[in-house]
DRENDRENMI-33580 format. One record per residue: residue in three letters; x, y, z of N, C-alpha, C, O in turn. Coordinates in pm, whole numbers, plus 50000, padded with zeros to 5 digits. Example, Ala and Ser with C-alpha at 12.3 -4.5 7.8 and 13.67 -1.06 7.14 Angstrom:
2
ala513194943150780512304955050780513204967050780514244966850846/ser512854977550708513674989450714512905000350787513415011450804/
***
This chain:
298
met679111424385453679681415085549681211415485538681751414685428/asn681881416785650683341416885652683881402985625683351392985675/ala684941402485547685551389485519686181383985645686791391385723/leu686031371185664686631364785781688131363585762688601360885652/thr688871365585868690311363785864690621348885858690161341185942/leu691401345085760691741330885746692681326685858693601333985893/pro692461315085914693321310686025694741307685977694931302285868/asp695731311186058697131308386030697641298686137698161302786241/val697481285886108697861275686206699371275586230699831272486340/ala700141279086125701601278886139702081289086241703161287486297/ala701281299586267701681309886363701411305786507701821312686599/gln700731294586527700451290086663701731285586734702711281786670/val701691285986865702831281586944702901266386943701891259686964/ser704101261186920704281246686916704221240787056704661246987152/arg703691228887066703691221787195705091217487233705451217087351/glu705911214187129707291209987153708211221487115708321224886997/thr708871227587212709741239087185711121234287146712021232987230/leu711291231487017712551226386965712871233186832712091231986738/pro714011240286823714421245686694714711234486594715091223386634/leu714541237386465714791227586360715831232986263715851244786231/asp716711223986217717811228186130717331232585992717881241985933/trp716301225985939715851228985803714391225085789713981214185830/val713621234085732712221231385700711951237585563712341248985538/gly711291230285476711031235985345710371226085253709581217685296/met710681227085124710061218885020711141213584927712151220284901/cys710931201684878711841195384783711091191684655709901188384658/gly711801192484543711221188284416710241198084357709301193984289/ile710421211084381709531221184324709861222884176711011225684142/ala708891221384090709111223283947709291238083915708501246483958/thr710351241283840710621255183805711461255883678712281246983655/pro711281266083597712221268183486713451275783535713381283183633/val714571273783467715771281583494716391285583361716211278883260/leu717131296683363717831301583244719331299683265719921305683354/ile719941291283181721371288483190721961289683050721541282682958/asp722941298383033723601300282904722601302382791722761296982681/gly721561310082818720581313282717719521302682696718601304682616/gln719621291382764718641280682751717631281282865717981283682980/arg716391279282831715331277982933715141263082958714681255782870/leu715501258683077715511244483109714511241383219714261249583307/gly713941229483213713131224683323714011220283439715051213983417/ala713631223483560714441220383677713541217483796712331219683791/thr714141212483902713461211484031714291218884135715511219584125/ala713611224384233714271232184337713921226584474712801222184499/asp714911226884562714721223984704714951237084778716021242984768/ala713941241684851714021254684917713661253185064712691246485097/gly714441259585151714141258385293714891268485377715811275185331/val714481269185502715111277885600715221270285732714551260085753/ser716071275285819716101269785954714921275386033714441286386005/leu714461267886131713401272686220714031274086358714001264886440/asp714591285986381715361288286503714491291886623714901290286738/asp713291296686596712341299286704711651286186738710731281786669/gly712111279886845711591266886882710141266986924709511256386932/thr709591278786951708171279386990707241280686870706021278886884/ala707791283686752706961285486633706491271886582707261262286580/arg705241271086540704671258486491705281254686356705531242886330/gly705521264586271706061261486140706491273986067706401285086121/ile706971272385942707391283485859706281286785759705231280285756/his706521296985678705561301185575706071296185440706781303385369/met705711283985404706271277885283705851285185157706601285485059/ser704671291185156704221298385037705141310185006705291314084890/arg705751316085109706661327285087707941322585017708511329884936/leu708381310685048709531305084977709171302584831709941305684741/tyr708001296984809707561293784674707491306284588707931306284473/val706931317084644706791329584569708161335284534708341340784425/ala709121334084625710461339484599711131332684480711971338684414/leu710761320184454711371312784342710931318084206711501314084104/glu709941326884202709511332584074710641340184006710611341983884/lys711621344684082712761351884024713551342983928714251348083840/leu713451329983944714181320783855713631320783713714321316383621/glu712421325583695711751324383565712371333383458712401329683341/asp712861345083497713221355183397714691359383401715161365583305/ala715411356483506716801360983517717751349183501717451338183549/pro718891351183434719881340283420720341335383557720571343283648/leu720471322283569720901316483695722351320283723723231317783641/ala722581326283837723911330983876723981331284028722941331484094/pro725191331184085725301332184231724571344284288723941343384393/ser724651355784219723981367784269722471366084276721831370784370/leu721891359184177720441356784179720071347484295719071349884363/met720851337084316720541327784425720651334684560719861332084650/arg721631343584574721751350984700720541359984722720051361084834/glu720071366484616718901375084626717681367084671716901371784754/ile717511355184617716381346784655716501342384801715521342584876/leu717691338384841717901334184979717641345585076717081343485184/gln718051357585039717801368985128716301371385142715831375085249/gln715551369285033714101370585041713511359885132712571362485207/phe714071347885127713641337285220713751342385365712811341185443/leu714911348085397715161352385535714331364585572713791365385682/asp714221374085479713431386085509711981382485537711331388685621/ser711471372385466710071368385485709891359585607708761355985642/his710991355985674710921347885796711711354585908712341347885990/glu711671367685910712391375286013711891371286152710681370786177/gly712831368486240712471364086374712301349086387712241343786498/leu712201342086273712051327686276713301320286231713621309586284/ser714011326086132715091318586066716361326986054716311338986031/arg717501320186070718811326586051719531321385927720461327785878/ala719121309685877719811303485763718801299685657717661296185687/ala719241300385531718381296685418719221289085316720421291485302/ser718581279885245719291272285143718391270285021717161270185031/leu719061268784905718351266584780719201257484693720391260084672/ser718591246784642719271237584551718481236684422717261235284423/ile719191237484310718601236384177719161223884110720371221884108/his718281215584055718691203283987718141203383844716941205083824/thr719021201683747718591201883608719581193983524720591189083574/asp719281192983395720191186983297720501197683193719611202583124/val721771201083182722201210983083722431203982950723111193682945/leu721871209382843722021203782709723021211982629722871224182615/leu724051205282578725051211882494725171204482362725221192182360/lys725221211882253725431205682123726931204482099727651214482099/arg727391192082078728821189482068729141184181929728431175481878/pro730201189281866730551184781732731231171181734731831167281834/ala731111163981624731851151481608733341154481593733721165981569/leu734161144281608735611146281606736141150081469737071158081460/val735581144481363736111146881229735021151581133735201161681065/ser733911144481127732851147581031732091160181073732281165081184/pro731241165480985730461177581019729251174781107728471183881134/leu729071162581152727921159381237728051165881374729141169781416/ala726931166981442726891172081579725671166181647724721161881581/gly725671165981778724531160681853724501166381993725451172782039/trp723401163882061723191169582194723651159982303723411147882296/lys724311165482403724711157882521724071164182644723961176482654/ser723661155682736723021160182859723981158482976724581147782994/tyr724121168983055725001168883171724181171583297723681182683313/pro724031161783386723291164283510724031174483597725231173483620/val723281184483644723861195583719723021198283844721791197983839/ser723711200983955723051205884076723821218084126725051218184126/ile723081228384168723691240384223723061242784359721851244284370/glu723891243084461723411244484599723961257284659725161259884654/ala723061265384716723461278084777722961278684921721891273484953/his723761285185008723431286085151723791299985199724861305185167/leu722921305985277723141319185333722831318885482721731315185523/glu723811322885563723631323285709724571333685767725771333485742/asn723991342985845724781353485909725661360785807726841363285833/ala725081364085692725751371285583726841363085515727521368185426/met727021350585555727991341785490727271334185379726311326885403/phe727761335985256727121330385138728051320185073729251322685057/his727481308585036728271297684980727491291684863726291289084875/val728181289384749727551283084632728421271584585729631272884571/glu727781260284561728491248184518727841242784392726621241184384/leu728681239884294728231234284166728661219684159729821216484183/arg727711210984126728031196784107727591192783966726461195483925/ile728501186383893728221182683755728851169283724729941166183774/gln728171161383641728681148183600729071148683453728331153683369/ile730261143383424730791143383288731181129183250732041123283315/pro730561123583146730921109983102732101110383003732251119782926/tyr732911100083009734041098882917734431084282904733901075682976/ser735341081482813735841067782792737241066682851738021076182845/ser737551055182908738901053182962739411039382918738701029382930/thr740631039182867741281026782825742411023682921743251032282950/cys742451011482969743391007383074744821006483020745050999282923/pro745771013583078747161012583031747750998683047748540994282964/cys747360991683152747880978283176747420968783067748220961183012/ser746110969083035745610960082931746190963582795746370954782711/ala746480976482771747100980482645748490974582632748870969682526/ala749260974982741750610969182739750560954082718751370948482644/leu749620947382784749490932882770749070929182628749540919182573/ala748180937282569747750934582432748920936282335749090928282243/arg749710946782355750870948982268751850937282275752420933182174/gln752030931882396752950920582412752450908382335753240901282272/leu751150905882340750590894482267750740896382116751010886782043/ile750570908882071750740911581927752210909581887752490904181779/gln753120913881972754540911581944754860896681934755580892281844/gln754320888982028754580874582027754010868081902754620859181843/gln752820872581861752220867081739753060870681617753180862681524/phe753640882581617754500886681506755740877581499756160873381391/val756300874681616757460865581621757060851781568757790845681489/asp755910846881612755470833581569755250833081417755560822981354/asp754720843781360754360843681218755530847181126755530843381009/phe756520854481177757560859381087758980855281128759950860081070/ala759100846381225760440841981267761160835281149760590826781081/asn762430839281128763290833281024762730834880884763050827180794/lys761870845080864761320847780732761820861480683762050870580762/arg761960862580556762310875480497761040884280497760000880380445/leu761160896180555759990904780569759710911980438760580918180378/glu758470910880396757990918080280756980928680326756080925780405/his757150940780277756310951880322754820948880307754050950880401/ala754430944080192753010941380166752470930680260751340931580307/glu753280920580287752830909680375752650914580518751680911080585/val753600922680565753490928080702752290937480712751570937280811/leu752090945580610750950954880610749630947180616748720951080689/ala749540936380539748330928180541748150921680678747030920480728/trp749260917380736749210910980870748700920780975747890917081060/leu749150933280968748720943481065747230946581052746590950781149/gly746670944580933745250947380914744350935480932743150936380905/ser744890924180977744090912080991743890908381138744660912281225/ser742840900781162742610895781298743630885181336743810882281455/asn744310879281238745360869581269746580876381329747330870281405/gly746770889281296747910896581350747570903781479748260902181580/ile746500911681476746100919081596745230909781679744000910181672/val745890901581758745190890881829744580895481961743810888082021/ala744910907582007744400912382136744160927282129744860934582058/thr743180931782202742910946182212742770949782360742330941582440/pro743150962082398742980966282538741500968282570740690970682481/his741170967382697739780969582736739580984082779740460990282839/ser738410989382745738051002982784736641002782841735920992982826/gln736271013582906734971013982971734431028182973735191037882968/arg733101029282979732511042483000732751046483144732571038583236/ser733171058783162733551063583294732821076683324732291083183233/thr732801080483451732091092583492732941100483589733491095083684/ala733031113383563733661122683657732571130983723731771137383654/thr732531130983856731611139483931732421150683993733301148284076/leu732131162883953732871174583998732021182384098730891185984067/thr732561184984215731881192984316732741205284340733831204284396/leu732251216984298733081228884290732471240284371731311243784354/cys733281245884459732861257584537733151269984452734301272684418/leu732111277484420732241288584326732631301584394732291304084510/asn733341309784319733581323584359732241330884356731601331684251/thr731811336084470730471342084478730371355284402729281360684388/asp731491360384353731461372584272731201369584124731121378884044/cys731081356884088730831353283948729521359183900728531359483974/asn729521364083777728311369683719727431359183654726281361983619/asp727961347083636727181336383576727671322983628728631322283705/met727011312383585727431298983622728471294183520728161293583401/pro729681290783564730761287483469730661273283415731661266083410/leu729471269283374729271255383333730071251783208730741241583205/leu729991260183106730661256982981732171256483000732831247682944/ala732721265683077734161265683102734591252983175735621247083143/val733801248783273734121236583349734071224383257734991216183257/ile732991223083180732841211383092733931210982987734541200582964/asp734181222482922735201222782817736591219482871737331211782809/asn736941225082986738251222283044738381207683087739431201483068/ala737311202283145737351188383190737471178883071738291169683074/glu736671180982967736711171882852738031173082776738531163082725/ala738591185082768739891186682702740981179582781741881173582721/ala740921180082913741931173582995741871158382982742901151682982/leu740661152982972740501138482961740821133482820741431122982804/gly740411140982720740721137582582739821127082519739991123882402/thr738871121682596738061110582545736591112282583735941102782627/ala736081124382567734661126682595733791117782508734101115682390/val732701112382564731811103982485731181112282375730991124382390/gln730851105782264730391112482144728881111282125728211103582194/thr728361118982030726931118381996726801112281857727001100181842/ala726461120081756726361114981619727761113081561728601122081570/val728021101281502729341098581447729241091081314728281083781290/lys730241093081230730491084781114731701075981145732311077281252/arg732051066981052733171057981077734471065581100735311061281179/ala734641076881030735851084881050735931090181193737011091081250/asp734761093781251734741098381389735051087081486735761088881585/glu734511075281456734771063681541736261060181540736841056581642/gln736871061181421738311058681413739091069181492740061065881561/ala738691081781482739351092481557739181090381708740081093481786/phe738031084981748737791081981890738701070781937739231071282048/ala738891060581852739821049781886741231055281902741951051081992/leu741621064581815742941070781826743051078781955744071078182023/ala742001086281989742021094282112742181085382235742931088682327/asn741491073982236741631064682348743031058982353743611057482461/gly743591055582237744941050182235745991060082279747021056182334/gln745741073082256746691083482295746431088682436747191096882487/asn745381083982499745021088782634744741077182728743741077082799/leu745621067382729745481056282822745501061782964746331070182998/met744571057083048744551062683185743891053383285742851047383260/phe744551052483399743931046783518743021057483578743061069083537/cys742201053483674741351063383740742201073983811741801085583821/glu743381069983860744271079583925744731090383827744811102183862/asp745021086183703745431095883601744321105783573744561117883563/ala743101100683559741971109383527741731119583638741501131383610/ala741791115283763741571124483875742631135383877742311146983902/arg743871131783852744951141783852744801151583735745031163583752/arg744421146583620744211155483505743131165783535743301177683507/leu742021161283591740921170383619741291180583725740931192283714/asn742001176283828742461185583931743311196483870743121208383898/ala744271192583784745171202283723744441211683628744821223283615/ala743401206783561742681214983463741711224783528741511235783476/leu741121221083641740051229183700740501238283813739941249083832/ser741511234083887741911242084004742381256183969742221265084052/pro742961258883849743371272683819742231281983778742441294083770/leu741041276883752739951285383703739581295883808739331292283923/pro739551308783772739261319183872737861318583929737601323984036/ser736941311983859735561310983908735401300384016734321299284076/ile736451292684043736391281684139737391284184251738571286684225/val736931283584376737831285984490738251272984558739261272684629/ala737501262484538737851249384594737041238884520736031242084457/gly737501226384526736761216184453737141202184494738121199784564/gln736321193084448736571178784470736191171284343735171174084281/val737021161684306736811153384189736621138984233737391133984316/gln735621132284180735491117784195735351111784056734451115483980/val736231102484023736121095583895735811080883922736351074684014/val734921075483838734501061483849734711055083713734091059083614/his735581045083707735781037183586735011024183602735401015483680/ala733931022883528733061011083537733750999483463733530997483344/glu734540992383535735440982383478734740972583384733650967583413/ser735390969883270734910959283182735620945983210735160935483167/leu736730946683284737430934483324736840928783453736600916683464/his736610937483550736140933283682734640935683696734030942883616/ala734070929683798732660932283832732530944183926731410947783964/his733650950183963733620961884050734180973883975734700972483864/asn734070985684035734530997983973735861002384031736190999084145/ala736621009683953737831016284002737501030984026736921037583939/val737861036184143737431049484185738621057284241739481051584309/ala738661070284212739691078984269739071092384306738161097284238/his739571098384414739121111484461740301121184464741441117084484/ser740011133784443741001144284459740291157084501739141159184465/arg740971165484578740351177984621741421188984626742621186284633/trp740961201384622741861212784640741041224184701739831224884679/pro741661232984777743041231584822743191220184922742241216784993/arg744371214384927744621203485018745031208885154745661219385164/glu744651201485260745061205285394746561202385412747101192885355/ala747191210685492748621208585518748821195585592748031192385681/pro749871187785557750111174885623750511176985769750751167285842/
***
């Protein structure tokens, strides 16, 4: 007996002849290889449906193309190869294809002073689009850090100065007494406020890159900020972190400018946008700043 041909309902003519901008699947579970790590990820895969008479696309063909993610390091060239397979498998139906990968990159980061180290998770999304031979890849990554308000630091210093005047006016200063005063809560009567902050980087990548420049982006961003959040710490590390915050006082505007200056020269990046959010400890609202490059001419 001959096997029956399975019906292909998607190949039927649609009752409504309307092209669609995007058709596909979201949240597909897949492994990815990034910097030698095999990570769990989800993928959003789709194509345009430019033939308005077609009932639908062949979603299984998109799913099969994602198998390339299992064994090859994630790179712009790999994403382009997958997108081209999307289009080749939908010849006559689609002119554009897109692929988004969402994962958390794990990096082991050393403590500031002690020999301890711990893992930090960085949420990452990589979005690629191919249409009419035009290929575009965008990397989005979130980086947490600490920010201490310059204004509150200045106000705290003024209060400490006033307390010093109140405690030592018209008195002969003794080194030991002043040293004890500096180490007591009676002397240091105020401290500046700081908050956990987040930088969201949206970076348009050079499509000739052989890999994803995640480590370079993270390292440059954290070095520019100077106050990356820590993992495992001893008291010496906590003290070093307090020093780093004191030496890197910054408004959200300062943080955005630092990140722009640190990332815009990287050859793997052709354009970018920075958003920093300082989750205020003084206010019930957040302080936010944006920056982008290249900037449009005024």
